[in-house]
C-alpha distance (Angstrom), angle and dihedral (degrees) to the residues before:
residue distance angle dihedral
M1 . . .
W2 3.78 . .
G3 3.78 115.6 .
S4 3.80 91.3 32.1
V5 3.78 135.6 111.6
K6 3.80 119.9 -132.9
T7 3.78 122.5 -167.2
A8 3.79 108.1 -153.2
A9 3.79 122.8 -137.8
L10 3.77 101.4 -137.9
G11 3.79 96.7 -153.4
F12 3.81 93.3 68.2
A13 3.80 97.5 57.4
T14 3.79 120.7 127.7
A15 3.79 129.2 -153.3
L16 3.79 94.3 -147.7
A17 3.81 93.9 109.8
F18 3.78 89.5 62.9
I19 3.85 92.1 63.4
P20 3.81 109.6 97.4
P21 3.79 119.4 -135.8
A22 3.81 115.8 -95.1
L23 3.79 92.2 -116.6
S24 3.76 105.9 65.3
D25 3.77 139.0 141.4
I26 3.79 103.2 169.6
V27 3.77 117.5 -170.1
G28 3.80 126.8 178.3
E29 3.77 134.1 -177.0
A30 3.80 142.2 171.3
V31 3.81 114.2 -103.9
T32 3.79 121.9 -157.4
Y33 3.79 116.8 -155.3
E34 3.78 138.7 158.7
V35 3.77 135.5 -117.8
D36 3.80 117.4 -174.6
G37 3.79 89.9 -16.7
K38 3.81 95.5 -53.8
P39 3.83 122.3 114.8
Y40 3.80 121.5 -118.1
E41 3.79 129.3 -179.0
G42 3.77 120.5 -143.5
Y43 3.78 131.3 171.7
F44 3.81 126.7 -123.1
A45 3.82 126.7 -163.3
R46 3.81 133.8 175.4
N47 3.76 143.2 154.7
T48 3.82 103.5 -109.2
A49 3.81 90.6 -165.0
L50 3.81 88.5 71.4
G51 3.80 94.0 63.2
D52 3.79 128.5 -142.9
N53 3.83 134.5 -27.4
Q54 3.78 95.0 45.7
P55 3.84 118.8 168.5
V56 3.77 113.0 -110.8
V57 3.80 135.7 -136.6
L58 3.80 119.0 -156.8
I59 3.80 110.0 -147.5
I60 3.79 118.6 -156.6
H61 3.81 115.1 -159.2
D62 3.77 130.4 -126.6
W63 3.81 122.2 -112.4
D64 3.81 93.0 -73.6
G65 3.79 89.9 71.9
L66 3.78 125.0 -122.2
D67 3.81 109.1 -33.3
A68 3.80 142.7 140.0
Y69 3.81 91.1 -56.5
E70 3.82 95.0 63.0
E71 3.79 90.8 39.8
R72 3.80 90.5 56.1
R73 3.80 91.3 46.6
A74 3.82 88.1 52.4
Q75 3.81 90.0 51.9
M76 3.80 90.4 48.8
L77 3.80 90.5 53.4
A78 3.80 89.5 48.6
E79 3.82 87.3 53.5
Q80 3.81 86.5 56.7
G81 3.79 92.5 52.4
F82 3.79 101.3 -97.3
A83 3.75 125.4 117.2
A84 3.81 108.5 -129.5
F85 3.78 133.2 -156.5
A86 3.81 118.6 -168.3
A87 3.79 109.7 -153.4
D88 3.78 126.6 -141.5
L89 3.83 113.8 -141.3
Y90 3.82 97.2 173.1
G91 3.80 105.4 53.2
K92 3.80 135.6 -99.1
G93 3.78 110.7 -51.1
V94 3.79 93.8 7.4
R95 3.80 104.1 124.0
P96 3.81 108.5 144.5
D97 3.78 114.2 -148.6
T98 3.81 100.1 -171.3
V99 3.78 131.8 67.8
E100 3.81 89.9 -119.7
G101 3.80 92.1 51.8
R102 3.79 93.1 47.7
R103 3.81 91.7 47.7
A104 3.80 90.3 50.2
Q105 3.78 92.6 54.0
T106 3.81 96.8 46.2
S107 3.81 93.8 41.1
A108 3.80 90.6 54.4
L109 3.79 91.7 53.7
Y110 3.81 94.3 43.0
A111 3.81 87.4 53.2
D112 3.81 93.1 48.0
R113 3.77 108.5 44.3
D114 3.81 92.3 171.2
A115 3.77 89.5 60.0
M116 3.80 91.7 47.2
R117 3.77 91.0 51.5
A118 3.78 92.9 46.6
R119 3.85 90.2 54.6
L120 3.80 92.2 45.5
M121 3.80 92.3 50.5
G122 3.82 90.4 43.6
A123 3.78 89.8 56.4
L124 3.79 89.4 48.9
E125 3.77 90.4 54.0
A126 3.81 90.4 48.9
L127 3.78 89.7 50.9
K128 3.80 91.2 55.1
G129 3.80 90.6 60.9
Q130 3.80 95.4 59.3
A131 3.79 122.1 112.7
G132 3.79 120.8 -104.8
T133 3.79 97.4 15.8
D134 3.78 135.9 125.4
D135 3.81 105.2 -142.1
T136 3.79 92.0 -166.9
R137 3.82 89.2 69.2
V138 3.81 107.1 57.4
A139 3.81 132.9 139.7
A140 3.82 129.5 -178.7
I141 3.81 127.1 -136.0
G142 3.77 129.9 179.4
Y143 3.80 140.5 -173.8
C144 3.85 121.9 -141.9
F145 3.82 104.7 -43.8
G146 3.82 85.5 13.3
G147 3.79 89.9 57.8
A148 3.80 90.2 56.2
A149 3.82 88.3 47.8
A150 3.81 91.1 51.1
L151 3.82 89.3 55.7
E152 3.81 89.2 47.2
M153 3.78 88.2 54.4
A154 3.81 90.3 49.9
R155 3.81 93.1 49.9
A156 3.84 88.6 48.2
G157 3.80 88.5 62.9
A158 3.80 98.8 -112.1
D159 3.81 107.2 178.9
L160 3.81 97.4 -123.9
K161 3.79 133.4 138.1
G162 3.78 94.7 -120.7
F163 3.80 148.7 -20.0
V164 3.82 129.3 -133.5
T165 3.79 128.8 -169.1
L166 3.80 120.1 -168.5
H167 3.82 113.6 -163.3
G168 3.81 86.0 -30.0
G169 3.78 133.5 152.7
L170 3.81 108.5 -82.7
S171 3.80 106.6 -175.6
T172 3.80 118.6 118.2
P173 3.83 113.1 -128.3
E174 3.78 117.0 -121.4
G175 3.80 110.6 -86.4
Q176 3.81 94.9 20.7
D177 3.80 131.5 104.4
Y178 3.81 140.8 167.4
K179 3.79 99.6 -106.3
S180 3.84 94.2 111.3
V181 3.81 97.6 49.0
K182 3.81 111.7 131.0
G183 3.81 102.8 -168.1
P184 3.84 142.8 32.1
V185 3.80 119.8 -76.3
L186 3.78 125.0 -136.1
I187 3.82 118.6 -164.0
L188 3.85 118.5 -165.3
H189 3.78 110.9 -174.7
G190 3.78 144.6 160.8
S191 3.79 119.8 -121.0
N192 3.80 90.6 -141.4
D193 3.82 96.1 52.9
T194 3.79 103.5 133.6
S195 3.80 92.0 -178.7
V196 3.82 92.3 57.5
P197 3.82 107.4 23.6
M198 3.78 125.9 -156.6
T199 3.83 90.5 -101.8
E200 3.81 87.5 70.8
V201 3.80 90.0 50.8
A202 3.79 89.4 53.8
N203 3.82 92.5 46.6
L204 3.78 90.9 51.0
A205 3.82 91.6 49.9
T206 3.81 88.4 52.9
A207 3.80 92.2 49.4
L208 3.79 92.5 49.3
D209 3.78 92.1 46.7
E210 3.80 91.7 50.4
A211 3.82 90.3 51.1
G212 3.82 92.5 46.9
I213 3.84 92.7 -121.6
E214 3.79 120.0 158.2
H215 3.75 109.3 -118.6
R216 3.77 145.4 158.8
M217 3.81 130.0 -161.5
E218 3.79 125.6 -160.4
I219 3.79 115.4 -169.2
Y220 3.84 121.3 -161.2
G221 3.78 111.1 -148.7
G222 3.79 113.8 -123.3
A223 3.82 94.7 -1.2
P224 3.82 113.9 139.3
H225 3.78 130.1 -146.7
A226 3.83 113.6 -63.3
F227 3.82 92.9 19.3
T228 3.86 92.0 159.3
V229 3.81 95.9 55.4
W230 3.79 109.9 110.4
N231 3.82 121.5 -137.0
S232 3.77 91.7 25.2
D233 3.79 129.9 116.8
R234 3.82 86.3 -127.5
Y235 3.79 93.1 58.4
R236 3.80 115.3 119.8
A237 3.80 111.0 -170.9
Q238 3.81 97.3 -162.5
A239 3.82 93.7 49.2
D240 3.81 89.5 45.9
I241 3.81 91.9 52.3
Q242 3.79 94.2 43.8
S243 3.79 93.8 48.2
W244 3.80 91.2 47.2
N245 3.82 91.1 51.5
T246 3.80 91.3 48.5
M247 3.79 92.6 47.8
V248 3.77 93.5 48.7
G249 3.79 90.2 50.5
F250 3.81 90.3 50.5
L251 3.83 90.6 50.0
E252 3.79 91.2 49.0
T253 3.79 89.9 53.2
Q254 3.80 96.0 45.2
L255 3.80 101.5 38.3
R256 3.78 107.6 33.3
């Protein structure tokens, strides 16, 4: 039910959502686009066997920048029957490979919310030009930094069918609120996330309630920050699978 919090029991997860449909012809390609005269490079994937007018998921990257992780997530969404466009919020060729470099990129955008919103909306415009898509059926999802950016997009009033944050930043910037949000919000979070503690989850729930925004929260017991990131000591397979299943179900409801 919307407006509720569900704590997931990790032992009952199933990997079925990771199995692609039998009919699949997944194609993916880099897409260069511009925002305020600066080049950005996103990634677009879809199942061409499903024809035109496919619903679209906008993927917002974590603090590493757009890389093979977001590309694979885009392909996985294409396997589920959604076109997917992975945005680039840093700029073409800007893929920081150190903690300092990543912190510099995210800090600059957190400090300049207008710039963040311009890049988010620029990616949305680039998405609308992709073949085989229905740009009236779009939802945004984001991982870590991308989750915070997805909520920024929601607060900016982007006319989307829904917003999903996976182990993302949840604090509301000073002077902002959720009164302009156009679609339901899904929060997928680990209870052991020391970067974004449960107090921020509670504060977000209060803010969404006060604004009258439909929302659902699913909390994964013991999961740390970045629990969906493969090849990491923080990766938690069961929480990753459960959150993926929940997200796909949400997208089916909102976009079909």
